[in-house]
C-alpha positions as a Markdown table, in Angstrom:
| # | Residue | x | y | z |
|---|---|---|---|---|
| 1 | Unk | -11.7 | -4.9 | 21.1 |
| 2 | Unk | -13.2 | -6.8 | 18.1 |
| 3 | Unk | -12.9 | -10.4 | 19.1 |
| 4 | Unk | -14.7 | -12.0 | 16.1 |
| 5 | Unk | -12.5 | -14.8 | 14.7 |
| 6 | Unk | -9.8 | -14.1 | 17.3 |
| 7 | Unk | -8.6 | -17.5 | 18.2 |
| 8 | Unk | -6.1 | -17.1 | 21.1 |
| 9 | Unk | -3.6 | -19.6 | 22.5 |
| 10 | Unk | -2.8 | -18.8 | 26.1 |
| 11 | Unk | 0.5 | -20.1 | 27.5 |
| 12 | Unk | -0.7 | -21.6 | 30.8 |
| 13 | Unk | 2.2 | -22.1 | 33.1 |
| 14 | Unk | 0.2 | -23.5 | 36.0 |
| 15 | Unk | 0.5 | -20.2 | 37.9 |
| 16 | Unk | -2.1 | -17.6 | 38.8 |
| 17 | Unk | -1.2 | -14.9 | 36.3 |
| 18 | Unk | -1.6 | -17.0 | 33.1 |
| 19 | Unk | -4.8 | -18.5 | 34.6 |
| 20 | Unk | -6.4 | -15.1 | 35.1 |
| 21 | Unk | -5.2 | -14.1 | 31.6 |
| 22 | Unk | -7.1 | -17.0 | 30.1 |
| 23 | Unk | -10.2 | -16.2 | 32.2 |
| 24 | Unk | -10.2 | -12.6 | 31.2 |
| 25 | Unk | -9.9 | -13.4 | 27.5 |
| 26 | Unk | -12.6 | -16.0 | 27.6 |
| 27 | Unk | -15.0 | -13.5 | 29.3 |
| 28 | Unk | -14.0 | -10.8 | 26.7 |
| 29 | Unk | -15.4 | -13.1 | 23.9 |
| 30 | Unk | -12.2 | -14.5 | 22.5 |
| 31 | Unk | -12.0 | -18.2 | 21.4 |
| 32 | Unk | -9.5 | -19.2 | 24.0 |
| 33 | Unk | -7.4 | -22.4 | 24.2 |
| 34 | Unk | -4.7 | -23.2 | 26.7 |
| 35 | Unk | -1.3 | -24.7 | 26.2 |
| 36 | Unk | 1.4 | -25.8 | 28.6 |
| 37 | Unk | 5.0 | -25.5 | 27.4 |
| 38 | Unk | 7.2 | -28.4 | 28.4 |
| 39 | Unk | 10.7 | -27.0 | 28.9 |
| 40 | Unk | 14.0 | -28.7 | 29.7 |
| 41 | Unk | 14.5 | -30.5 | 33.0 |
| 42 | Unk | 17.9 | -31.1 | 34.5 |
| 43 | Unk | 18.3 | -34.9 | 34.7 |
| 44 | Unk | 19.6 | -34.8 | 38.3 |
| 45 | Unk | 16.7 | -32.6 | 39.6 |
| 46 | Unk | 13.2 | -33.8 | 40.7 |
| 47 | Unk | 10.7 | -33.5 | 37.8 |
| 48 | Unk | 8.3 | -30.6 | 38.5 |
| 49 | Unk | 6.8 | -29.8 | 35.1 |
| 50 | Unk | 4.2 | -32.6 | 35.4 |
| 51 | Unk | 2.8 | -31.0 | 38.5 |
| 52 | Unk | 2.7 | -27.6 | 36.9 |
| 53 | Unk | 1.0 | -29.1 | 33.8 |
| 54 | Unk | -1.5 | -30.7 | 36.1 |
| 55 | Unk | -2.4 | -27.3 | 37.5 |
| 56 | Unk | -2.6 | -25.8 | 34.0 |
| 57 | Unk | -4.9 | -28.6 | 33.0 |
| 58 | Unk | -7.2 | -28.0 | 36.0 |
| 59 | Unk | -7.4 | -24.3 | 35.0 |
| 60 | Unk | -8.4 | -25.2 | 31.4 |
| 61 | Unk | -11.0 | -27.7 | 32.7 |
| 62 | Unk | -12.4 | -25.1 | 35.1 |
| 63 | Unk | -12.7 | -22.6 | 32.3 |
| 64 | Unk | -14.0 | -25.2 | 29.8 |
| 65 | Unk | -11.4 | -24.4 | 27.2 |
| 66 | Unk | -9.4 | -26.9 | 25.1 |
| 67 | Unk | -5.9 | -27.7 | 26.3 |
| 68 | Unk | -2.6 | -28.6 | 24.5 |
| 69 | Unk | 0.8 | -29.7 | 25.6 |
| 70 | Unk | 3.7 | -28.3 | 23.5 |
| 71 | Unk | 7.0 | -30.0 | 24.1 |
| 72 | Unk | 9.9 | -27.6 | 23.6 |
| 73 | Unk | 12.4 | -29.4 | 25.8 |
| 74 | Unk | 15.0 | -29.8 | 23.0 |
| 75 | Unk | 14.7 | -26.1 | 21.9 |
| 76 | Unk | 15.0 | -25.0 | 25.5 |
| 77 | Unk | 18.1 | -27.0 | 26.1 |
| 78 | Unk | 19.7 | -25.7 | 22.9 |
| 79 | Unk | 18.7 | -22.1 | 23.0 |
| 80 | Unk | 18.5 | -21.3 | 26.7 |
| 81 | Unk | 20.5 | -23.8 | 28.8 |
| 82 | Unk | 23.5 | -24.0 | 26.5 |
| 83 | Unk | 23.5 | -20.2 | 26.1 |
| 84 | Unk | 23.4 | -19.8 | 29.9 |
| 85 | Unk | 26.3 | -22.2 | 30.5 |
| 86 | Unk | 28.4 | -20.8 | 27.6 |
| 87 | Unk | 28.0 | -17.2 | 28.9 |
| 88 | Unk | 29.0 | -18.0 | 32.4 |
| 89 | Unk | 31.9 | -20.0 | 31.2 |
| 90 | Unk | 33.1 | -16.9 | 29.3 |
| 91 | Unk | 32.8 | -14.8 | 32.4 |
| 92 | Unk | 29.7 | -13.0 | 31.5 |
| 93 | Unk | 26.4 | -12.7 | 33.4 |
| 94 | Unk | 23.5 | -13.8 | 31.1 |
| 95 | Unk | 19.8 | -13.4 | 31.5 |
| 96 | Unk | 18.1 | -16.7 | 30.8 |
| 97 | Unk | 14.6 | -15.2 | 31.2 |
| 98 | Unk | 15.2 | -12.8 | 28.3 |
| 99 | Unk | 16.4 | -15.7 | 26.1 |
| 100 | Unk | 13.5 | -17.9 | 27.2 |
| 101 | Unk | 11.1 | -15.2 | 26.0 |
| 102 | Unk | 13.0 | -14.6 | 22.8 |
| 103 | Unk | 13.6 | -18.2 | 21.7 |
| 104 | Unk | 10.8 | -20.1 | 23.4 |
| 105 | Unk | 7.6 | -18.2 | 24.3 |
| 106 | Unk | 7.9 | -15.7 | 21.4 |
| 107 | Unk | 10.0 | -18.0 | 19.3 |
| 108 | Unk | 9.2 | -21.7 | 19.0 |
| 109 | Unk | 5.9 | -21.5 | 20.9 |
| 110 | Unk | 4.7 | -18.4 | 19.0 |
| 111 | Unk | 5.5 | -20.1 | 15.7 |
| 112 | Unk | 3.7 | -23.3 | 16.8 |
| 113 | Unk | 0.6 | -21.3 | 17.6 |
| 114 | Unk | 0.5 | -19.5 | 14.3 |
| 115 | Unk | 1.1 | -22.8 | 12.4 |
| 116 | Unk | -1.8 | -24.3 | 14.2 |
| 117 | Unk | -4.3 | -21.6 | 13.2 |
| 118 | Unk | -4.3 | -19.3 | 16.2 |
| 119 | Unk | -4.6 | -15.6 | 15.5 |
| 120 | Unk | -2.9 | -14.5 | 18.7 |
| 121 | Unk | -0.8 | -15.6 | 21.6 |
| 122 | Unk | -1.4 | -14.5 | 25.2 |
| 123 | Unk | 0.7 | -14.9 | 28.4 |
| 124 | Unk | 0.5 | -13.8 | 32.0 |
| 125 | Unk | 3.3 | -11.2 | 31.7 |
| 126 | Unk | 2.9 | -7.9 | 33.5 |
| 127 | Unk | 3.4 | -5.7 | 30.4 |
| 128 | Unk | 1.1 | -3.9 | 28.0 |
| 129 | Unk | 0.7 | -3.7 | 24.2 |
| 130 | Unk | -0.6 | -0.3 | 23.1 |
| 131 | Unk | -1.6 | 0.3 | 19.4 |
| 132 | Unk | -0.5 | 3.5 | 17.8 |
| 133 | Unk | -1.4 | 5.1 | 14.4 |
| 134 | Unk | -4.0 | 4.0 | 12.0 |
| 135 | Unk | -4.3 | 2.0 | 8.7 |
| 136 | Unk | -0.9 | 1.4 | 7.0 |
| 137 | Unk | 0.8 | 3.5 | 9.7 |
| 138 | Unk | -0.6 | 1.3 | 12.6 |
| 139 | Unk | 2.1 | 0.0 | 14.9 |
| 140 | Unk | 2.5 | -1.1 | 18.5 |
| 141 | Unk | 4.3 | 0.1 | 21.7 |
| 142 | Unk | 5.5 | -2.3 | 24.3 |
| 143 | Unk | 4.7 | -0.6 | 27.7 |
| 144 | Unk | 5.5 | -1.4 | 31.3 |
| 145 | Unk | 2.8 | -3.2 | 33.4 |
| 146 | Unk | 0.7 | -1.0 | 35.6 |
| 147 | Unk | 2.1 | -2.8 | 38.7 |
| 148 | Unk | 5.6 | -1.3 | 38.9 |
| 149 | Unk | 6.7 | -4.0 | 41.4 |
| 150 | Unk | 5.7 | -6.8 | 38.9 |
| 151 | Unk | 6.5 | -5.1 | 35.6 |
| 152 | Unk | 8.2 | -7.6 | 33.2 |
| 153 | Unk | 8.8 | -5.5 | 30.2 |
| 154 | Unk | 12.5 | -5.7 | 31.0 |
| 155 | Unk | 12.5 | -9.4 | 29.9 |
| 156 | Unk | 10.6 | -8.6 | 26.7 |
| 157 | Unk | 12.9 | -6.1 | 24.9 |
| 158 | Unk | 13.5 | -8.6 | 22.0 |
| 159 | Unk | 9.8 | -8.4 | 20.9 |
| 160 | Unk | 9.1 | -7.0 | 17.4 |
| 161 | Unk | 6.2 | -5.4 | 15.7 |
| 162 | Unk | 5.3 | -8.8 | 14.3 |
| 163 | Unk | 5.1 | -10.2 | 17.8 |
| 164 | Unk | 3.1 | -7.3 | 19.3 |
| 165 | Unk | 0.5 | -7.4 | 16.5 |
| 166 | Unk | -0.4 | -10.9 | 17.6 |
| 167 | Unk | 0.2 | -10.7 | 21.4 |
| 168 | Unk | -2.0 | -10.1 | 24.4 |
| 169 | Unk | -1.0 | -9.4 | 27.9 |
| 170 | Unk | -4.3 | -9.4 | 29.8 |
| 171 | Unk | -3.0 | -8.9 | 33.3 |
| 172 | Unk | -0.6 | -6.1 | 32.5 |
| 173 | Unk | -3.3 | -3.5 | 33.3 |
| 174 | Unk | -3.8 | -4.8 | 36.8 |
| 175 | Unk | -2.0 | -4.7 | 40.1 |
| 176 | Unk | -1.0 | -8.1 | 41.4 |
| 177 | Unk | -3.5 | -7.9 | 44.3 |
| 178 | Unk | -6.3 | -7.4 | 41.8 |
| 179 | Unk | -5.2 | -10.4 | 39.8 |
| 180 | Unk | -5.3 | -12.5 | 42.9 |
| 181 | Unk | -8.8 | -11.2 | 43.7 |
| 182 | Unk | -10.0 | -12.0 | 40.2 |
| 183 | Unk | -8.6 | -15.5 | 40.5 |
| 184 | Unk | -10.7 | -16.0 | 43.6 |
| 185 | Unk | -13.8 | -14.6 | 41.9 |
| 186 | Unk | -13.3 | -17.0 | 39.1 |
| 187 | Unk | -12.8 | -19.8 | 41.5 |
| 188 | Unk | -9.5 | -20.8 | 39.8 |
| 189 | Unk | -7.6 | -23.7 | 41.3 |
| 190 | Unk | -4.4 | -21.6 | 41.2 |
| 191 | Unk | -5.9 | -18.6 | 43.1 |
| 192 | Unk | -3.8 | -19.2 | 46.2 |
| 193 | Unk | -0.8 | -20.7 | 44.5 |
| 194 | Unk | 2.5 | -19.0 | 45.4 |
| 195 | Unk | 4.4 | -17.2 | 42.7 |
| 196 | Unk | 7.4 | -19.1 | 41.3 |
| 197 | Unk | 10.9 | -17.7 | 42.0 |
| 198 | Unk | 14.1 | -17.8 | 40.0 |
| 199 | Unk | 14.9 | -19.5 | 36.7 |
| 200 | Unk | 12.1 | -22.0 | 35.8 |
| 201 | Unk | 14.2 | -25.1 | 35.2 |
| 202 | Unk | 16.3 | -24.8 | 38.4 |
| 203 | Unk | 13.5 | -25.2 | 41.0 |
| 204 | Unk | 15.1 | -24.8 | 44.5 |
| 205 | Unk | 18.6 | -25.2 | 43.2 |
| 206 | Unk | 20.7 | -22.0 | 43.0 |
| 207 | Unk | 22.6 | -21.0 | 39.9 |
| 208 | Unk | 26.1 | -22.0 | 41.2 |
| 209 | Unk | 25.0 | -25.5 | 42.1 |
| 210 | Unk | 23.5 | -25.8 | 38.6 |
| 211 | Unk | 26.6 | -24.5 | 36.9 |
| 212 | Unk | 28.9 | -26.9 | 38.8 |
| 213 | Unk | 27.4 | -29.8 | 36.7 |
| 214 | Unk | 28.8 | -28.1 | 33.6 |
| 215 | Unk | 31.7 | -25.8 | 34.8 |
| 216 | Unk | 33.5 | -27.6 | 37.6 |
| 217 | Unk | 34.5 | -25.5 | 40.6 |
| 218 | Unk | 38.0 | -24.1 | 40.3 |
| 219 | Unk | 38.8 | -22.3 | 43.6 |
| 220 | Unk | 41.0 | -19.3 | 43.4 |
| 221 | Unk | 42.3 | -16.2 | 45.3 |
| 222 | Unk | 40.0 | -13.5 | 46.7 |
| 223 | Unk | 41.7 | -10.1 | 46.5 |
| 224 | Unk | 41.2 | -6.7 | 48.0 |
| 225 | Unk | 41.4 | -3.5 | 46.0 |
| 226 | Unk | 45.2 | -3.4 | 46.4 |
| 227 | Unk | 45.7 | -6.9 | 45.1 |
| 228 | Unk | 46.3 | -8.5 | 48.5 |
| 229 | Unk | 45.0 | -12.1 | 49.0 |
| 230 | Unk | 42.3 | -12.0 | 51.7 |
| 231 | Unk | 40.5 | -15.2 | 51.1 |
| 232 | Unk | 39.2 | -17.7 | 48.5 |
| 233 | Unk | 36.4 | -18.2 | 46.1 |
| 234 | Unk | 34.9 | -21.2 | 44.2 |
| 235 | Unk | 35.6 | -20.1 | 40.6 |
| 236 | Unk | 35.6 | -16.6 | 39.0 |
| 237 | Unk | 33.0 | -17.6 | 36.4 |
| 238 | Unk | 30.4 | -18.1 | 39.1 |
| 239 | Unk | 30.4 | -14.5 | 40.3 |
| 240 | Unk | 28.7 | -11.4 | 39.1 |
| 241 | Unk | 29.6 | -7.8 | 40.0 |
| 242 | Unk | 27.8 | -6.5 | 43.1 |
| 243 | Unk | 27.5 | -10.0 | 44.6 |
| 244 | Unk | 28.1 | -10.0 | 48.3 |
| 245 | Unk | 28.2 | -13.7 | 49.2 |
| 246 | Unk | 29.7 | -17.0 | 48.1 |
| 247 | Unk | 33.3 | -16.2 | 49.0 |
| 248 | Unk | 35.4 | -16.9 | 52.1 |
| 249 | Unk | 37.5 | -14.4 | 54.0 |
| 250 | Unk | 40.6 | -15.5 | 55.9 |
| 251 | Unk | 40.0 | -13.1 | 58.7 |
| 252 | Unk | 36.4 | -12.0 | 59.6 |
| 253 | Unk | 35.2 | -10.3 | 62.7 |
| 254 | Unk | 32.2 | -8.4 | 64.0 |
| 255 | Unk | 33.5 | -5.2 | 62.5 |
| 256 | Unk | 34.3 | -6.6 | 59.0 |
| 257 | Unk | 32.5 | -4.3 | 56.5 |
| 258 | Unk | 30.1 | -5.8 | 53.9 |
| 259 | Unk | 32.1 | -6.6 | 50.8 |
| 260 | Unk | 31.0 | -6.8 | 47.2 |
| 261 | Unk | 32.5 | -8.3 | 44.1 |
| 262 | Unk | 33.9 | -5.3 | 42.2 |
| 263 | Unk | 36.0 | -7.2 | 39.6 |
| 264 | Unk | 36.9 | -10.6 | 38.3 |
| 265 | Unk | 39.6 | -12.0 | 36.1 |
| 266 | Unk | 38.6 | -15.2 | 34.3 |
| 267 | Unk | 42.1 | -16.0 | 33.0 |
| 268 | Unk | 43.8 | -15.6 | 36.3 |
| 269 | Unk | 40.8 | -16.9 | 38.2 |
| 270 | Unk | 40.7 | -14.1 | 40.7 |
| 271 | Unk | 37.9 | -12.2 | 42.3 |
| 272 | Unk | 38.3 | -8.8 | 43.7 |
| 273 | Unk | 36.0 | -7.5 | 46.5 |
| 274 | Unk | 35.6 | -4.1 | 48.2 |
| 275 | Unk | 33.3 | -1.9 | 50.1 |
| 276 | Unk | 30.6 | 0.1 | 48.2 |
| 277 | Unk | 32.8 | 3.2 | 48.2 |
| 278 | Unk | 35.6 | 1.2 | 46.5 |
| 279 | Unk | 33.1 | -0.1 | 43.9 |
| 280 | Unk | 32.3 | 3.5 | 43.0 |
| 281 | Unk | 35.9 | 4.1 | 42.0 |
| 282 | Unk | 35.3 | 1.7 | 39.1 |
| 283 | Unk | 31.9 | 3.2 | 38.1 |
| 284 | Unk | 31.3 | 3.5 | 34.4 |
| 285 | Unk | 29.7 | 6.4 | 32.6 |
| 286 | Unk | 29.7 | 4.8 | 29.1 |
| 287 | Unk | 28.9 | 1.3 | 28.0 |
| 288 | Unk | 28.4 | -0.5 | 24.7 |
| 289 | Unk | 25.6 | -2.8 | 23.6 |
| 290 | Unk | 25.6 | -5.6 | 21.1 |
| 291 | Unk | 22.8 | -7.6 | 19.6 |
| 292 | Unk | 20.4 | -4.7 | 20.0 |
| 293 | Unk | 16.7 | -5.1 | 19.2 |
| 294 | Unk | 14.4 | -2.1 | 18.7 |
| 295 | Unk | 10.7 | -2.6 | 19.3 |
| 296 | Unk | 9.7 | -0.2 | 16.5 |
| 297 | Unk | 11.9 | -2.2 | 14.0 |
| 298 | Unk | 14.1 | 0.8 | 13.4 |
| 299 | Unk | 17.1 | 1.9 | 15.3 |
| 300 | Unk | 16.7 | 5.4 | 16.8 |
| 301 | Unk | 18.4 | 8.2 | 14.9 |
| 302 | Unk | 20.8 | 10.6 | 16.5 |
| 303 | Unk | 21.1 | 10.9 | 20.3 |
| 304 | Unk | 18.1 | 9.4 | 22.1 |
| 305 | Unk | 17.4 | 10.6 | 25.7 |
| 306 | Unk | 16.1 | 7.7 | 27.7 |
| 307 | Unk | 15.8 | 5.9 | 31.0 |
| 308 | Unk | 17.6 | 2.6 | 31.2 |
| 309 | Unk | 18.0 | -0.4 | 33.6 |
| 310 | Unk | 20.5 | -3.2 | 33.4 |
| 311 | Unk | 19.0 | -5.3 | 36.2 |
| 312 | Unk | 15.4 | -6.3 | 36.8 |
| 313 | Unk | 13.5 | -4.0 | 39.1 |
| 314 | Unk | 16.3 | -1.5 | 39.1 |
| 315 | Unk | 15.2 | 2.1 | 39.1 |
| 316 | Unk | 15.6 | 3.7 | 35.7 |
| 317 | Unk | 18.9 | 5.6 | 35.2 |
| 318 | Unk | 18.9 | 8.7 | 33.1 |
| 319 | Unk | 21.0 | 8.1 | 30.0 |
| 320 | Unk | 21.4 | 8.8 | 26.3 |
| 321 | Unk | 21.8 | 6.3 | 23.5 |
| 322 | Unk | 23.5 | 6.5 | 20.1 |
| 323 | Unk | 22.6 | 3.5 | 18.0 |
| 324 | Unk | 24.3 | 2.2 | 14.8 |
| 325 | Unk | 22.9 | 0.1 | 12.0 |
| 326 | Unk | 24.9 | -3.0 | 12.9 |
| 327 | Unk | 23.0 | -3.9 | 16.0 |
| 328 | Unk | 25.2 | -2.0 | 18.3 |
| 329 | Unk | 24.7 | 1.1 | 20.5 |
| 330 | Unk | 26.6 | 3.3 | 22.9 |
| 331 | Unk | 24.9 | 4.3 | 26.2 |
| 332 | Unk | 26.1 | 7.3 | 28.3 |
| 333 | Unk | 24.8 | 7.5 | 31.8 |
| 334 | Unk | 24.0 | 10.9 | 33.4 |
| 335 | Unk | 25.7 | 9.5 | 36.5 |
| 336 | Unk | 28.4 | 6.8 | 36.6 |
| 337 | Unk | 27.0 | 3.4 | 37.4 |
| 338 | Unk | 28.6 | 0.5 | 39.4 |
| 339 | Unk | 28.2 | -3.3 | 39.0 |
| 340 | Unk | 27.6 | -3.1 | 35.3 |
| 341 | Unk | 28.3 | -6.7 | 34.1 |
| 342 | Unk | 29.0 | -7.9 | 30.6 |
| 343 | Unk | 26.2 | -10.2 | 29.3 |
| 344 | Unk | 23.4 | -8.5 | 31.2 |
| 345 | Unk | 20.5 | -7.0 | 29.3 |
| 346 | Unk | 20.3 | -3.2 | 29.3 |
| 347 | Unk | 16.8 | -2.0 | 28.4 |
| 348 | Unk | 15.8 | 1.4 | 27.2 |
| 349 | Unk | 12.6 | 3.3 | 28.0 |
| 350 | Unk | 10.9 | 6.6 | 27.2 |
| 351 | Unk | 8.4 | 7.1 | 29.9 |
| 352 | Unk | 6.8 | 3.7 | 30.4 |
| 353 | Unk | 7.4 | 2.6 | 26.8 |
| 354 | Unk | 10.1 | 0.1 | 26.2 |
| 355 | Unk | 12.1 | 1.3 | 23.2 |
| 356 | Unk | 14.4 | -1.8 | 23.0 |
| 357 | Unk | 17.6 | -3.1 | 24.4 |
| 358 | Unk | 20.8 | -4.9 | 24.0 |
| 359 | Unk | 23.4 | -7.0 | 25.7 |
| 360 | Unk | 26.2 | -5.3 | 27.6 |
| 361 | Unk | 29.6 | -5.8 | 26.0 |
| 362 | Unk | 32.6 | -6.5 | 28.2 |
């Protein structure tokens, strides 16, 4: 690629992936600078972002690249945390990682980079940007990362052509093991650092513990498929379909089958559980999406055959999509699907190309 005049700002998280991304771009001849994004920190949790920033600064120093700190804590609280709490309160299952990418990394941070004279933004996401066409017809595809186990295109379905034209995903063409190996070759201080898990601002706290600070626990009745009370739960808003823990059975023995959440009623504050076979009885063949975003910038015409997933790392399900011009779409699965929760992101693919996605309507 022609790197002349290509000034790139790499979002350095303090992890190994973004560290290797910066090193690869530097060696490719880009004018690389690093930036750590300060996100929101729950006031009752230990502060961890300073330690992560310290690691990011060490990487920048090791690579001899300039370093910036971009404080987006207010934006994160407004656009990610508030969204998360409001969605759970309404009984939906949101995806904060999707919103973080849409509003923070490729929202406020992306805008900050362009306003400060950078030509492109780069991150350590396992995804790929593939140019297509020439001249005035030139466009970009968002493709899955080469490492299927690490692919993060699911979280990037809100990206547009304007984003992709100025975005680089350097590690998307590598397997994770090779990224680790390259980190060691570069002598990066993050080479042996463990991957972070879960939502970034929660640390070791689980989602329910976090939500209890905003949506107080409201215990209710746990029901079986016939409506019989068989136990208790902590509050219907805390649960998502398919969940198999977090509730209490009145009678439980060595032969009690594994039970899953198959339904919940926010108004009545009840949660219904059942075995996997019972969940299949409520499987859905057709679902509807709202707030759709299409990577090409144009909603597909007619019926689009595609593969879809509505959970991260889920195998692609064969489906068809009929989109409308008002940001909505109807998805029809080839086989009925269980545990389809309102609020989740459903993402569409053709091969390894991400076409776009939307939010599942209740």
